[in-house]
N, C-alpha and C positions, 0 to 999 in steps of 0.2 A: 281070362279071369272072370269068375262069377260076378254077377251084379252085386251080391251081398258082400263080397270080399272087403274086409276092413270095417264094415259097418254092422257086424253081427250084434254088437252091444246095444244098438239103438233100433234095429230093423226087426220088424215081425212080419210073418206072412199070414194071409188069411184072417186078418183082424176084423171082428164084427164091428160095424160102423154105427149101428142104431144107438148104442149108449153114448155116442159123442155128439148127437144131435138132439134138439128140443123135441122133435116130432117122434123120436125113438122108433124109427122105421128104417127099413132098407137091409141090403146084404152086406157082404164082406169087401174090404179093400185087399187087392192082390198083395200089395205091400204097404206097411205102415211104419212111420218112423217119428220119433220125437228127439231130435238132435239137441245137444245141451249147449252149443256154442255156434256163433256165426260162422266160424271156420268149418265146423262140422257140417253145418247147413249148406254152405256154399260147396263144399266138396261132394256132398251127396247129390246136390242138383246138377253139378258138372258131370258126375257119373251117369245120371239119368239122361242128360243131354247127349252124351257120348253113345249111350246105348239105345237112343231114340225111344226112351220109356216115358209115357205120360206122367205129368206131376200135377197134383192138386194141393192147395194149401187149405187146411181146415182151421177156422178160428173157433168161436164159441158154439157154432153150429145151430144158431138161433134162426137162420133163414136157409138151411140146407135141407133138401129132400133127396135121400139116397134111394135109388131104384132097388128093387128086390134082387135083381141080377148083380148087384154089387158094383164095385168101382175097379176099372182095368189100371194097372200102372201103380204109382206110388202116391199115398196121401201123407202128407207132412203136417204134424201137429206141433204148433209152437207153444208148448206148455211150460218149458223151462224158465226159471226166474230171469235168466238173461234177456229174455224177450218180453218180459212183463214188467220191467222196472218203470217207476214214475219219479222223476227228479224235478224239483222246483229251485230256481235259481234266478234272482234279479228280474222278476216279472215274467219269466219264461218258463215253460214246462217242456222237458224232454221225456218221451214216453216210448216205451217199447210197443211194437205193433201188435203183440199178443196180449197186452194189458187189456183188461175190460174197460169199456167206455165208462162204466159207473165209477170205477177207480179213479180215472182221469178227471172226472167231474167233481168228485168228492175232494180230491187233492187240490183242484183249482179253488173250490169254494173255501176250504181250510186255509189256503194260503192268501185269501182276499183277492182272488183273480177272477174277474167277471167275463162273460161272453160264452161259456159252455153250458151253464145251468139250464137253458131251455131245452137241452137234449136229454135231461134226466129222465129215466124210465125207458130209454131205447136200449134193447139188449145188444149183445155182441161185443167184439173186440174193437180197439182203436183202429187196427188195420182194415177191418171190414167197414167201420164207419167212414174212414177216409176214402176207401175204394168206391163206396156208393154215395159218397158225400151226404151222410145222415142229416136229416132236416126235421125241425120241429118248431112250431110257433113262429115261423118266418125266420128262423136262424139255422144255419148250416155250419157243420164243423170245418168247412173250407174257408170261411172268412177270416179265421185267426190262425191258420196254418202258414208257418214260415218256411219250412223246409222238410224234407223227408230223405231217409236212407232206404233204398230198395234193393231187392235182389231180382235180377232178370231171370228168364227162363233158361238162359244158358249158364247161370251160376255167377254172374258178374255183379259186384257191389257198385251201385251208382248213387251219388248224391244229387238230389233234385232241390234246386233253390226255389224261392218264391216265384221268381219270374218264369220258371219251368212248369209251374203248377196251374192247371186250369180246372175250375169247378163249375158245374152246372147243376141243374135240378136232378137229384138222385144219381149223379154220376160225376167222375172226375177223370183227370189224365193219368191217375196213379193206377195203371192197369198191368203193372209188372206182376211177377209171380208172387212176391212178398214184400210188405212194407215193414221193414225191420224197426225203424224208429221215426218219430215225428217230432217236430218242435212247434210250440204254439206261443204266440205273443198275445197277452191278454191285458185288459185294463185293471188298474187297481180299484178295489172297492172294500167296503166294510164287511168282514167275514160273517158277522152276525146277520146283517141285512140279506147277504147273499144266501145263508142258510135258510132264512124264512122264505125267501123267494123260491129257492130250490124245493123246499118241502111242499109249498103250494103247487108248483108245477108238476111235481111228482104226483100228487093227488089227482091233478086234472089228467095227466097223461095215463095214469093207470086205470082210470075210470073208463077210458075209451079202449081198454084192451081186455082180452080174456082173463079170467082169474088165474092167480099165480100157480095153482096146482094143476091146471090143465096144460095138456101137450098141445101147443098151438103155434101158428106161424102166420105171418102176413102174406097174402096171396098175391095181390097186384100192386104195382106202382100207381099213385094218383096221377091222372093224365094231365093235370094242370088246369086250375080254375075250378075244379070239382073233385070231390073225393071219390075214390073207387067204391068205398062203402056206400055212398049215396047212389051211385049208378046201379049197384047191385039192388038196392031198395027199389029204385025207380023202375028197374026191369022186372020187378015181381019175383025176384030169385032169393030173397032173404029167407033163410030156414031151409035152403036146399041141403039134401043129405044124399051121400052116395056111399053104400057099404057101411063101413065103420067110421066115416068122417062126416062132419056136419059144419055148417057156418055158425060162428059164435053169435049168441043173441045180445052181446053187448057191442060187437062191431062186425058187420057183415063182411069185412075185408080180412077176416081171420078164419082159418080153418082150425077146427077143434078135432083132435084124434082120439077115437075110443080104443078100448082094450083089444078089440078083435080087428082093427084097421090094418091094411096093407098099403104100400106106396101106390099101388094101381089105383086105390080109391081116391087118393089126393089127386093124382093125375087126371082121372076122369072128371072129377069135380071141377078142377081148373078149366079143362077143356069145355065142359058143359056151361060154365058161367061165362067163358070168353065168347063162345058162339052165341049164346043168348043175348049178351049185351051188344054184340056187334049187330045181330039181326034186328033187335028191338030198338036200339038207340043209335046205332051207327058209329059206336065208338070201340076202337080196337085197343084192348088193354095189354100192357106188358107185365109179365110176371116179376114179382119182387123176390120170390123164393127161388133160390138157386137149385136147379135140378141136375143131379149127377147120374 
């Protein structure tokens, strides 16, 4: 039976991946799918597991760099409404992993639920934020996460309770293929005061990021105790440019992509910075951008 059999309505071949990422770079996916339900998603992943076909999950594409050669196997995009719902009830929020993190934060503030507003301005989906334990102003998304429903690489649905979840700086134990839903327990607070706080934090966070109309992505994770941007500055590498890409003049830990850039430019810039900082400062940086 052909791999595509039964999935023709959601499966596409040779899909251009650049439009799905913030950097707008890279080649095609061998296969690309946007399932409409959990059942459809699970069946598709199970088929891939049987066929030994690699599977990747694409969220908002804010921290993904696609190589020019493209992506082998299947890329799954959870864009259907079923994966993006946000539901508030009795001080808890249940959210689909495909929902934007900004939508989760807005819903929490609107409902008078405090704890997530320091993360305002961080791009991406809730699933991506949980996988990498999104952190800002000393707050991480993991501290209020109560449970999650995940899909394994073999297509099995698994419930992860609070006791199963581990969160550390910029990482978590939620390393399965997909985070389908998460539940958050938050503190009650005045919605008006939360709105004011969120607006102030949004201004602060955005001031440290490239301009909204720029194609950009964060390059490195902060190594702890010091920011990657400050290390780039200390090493005298702020302003570095390779081909059609350069470092942001607002934050040296962001790459900004020009009109004629290609994926190789970003890769060469990352390697140049990593080697330069290691040689000059003795610090080895880990990439924040996910390279496919």
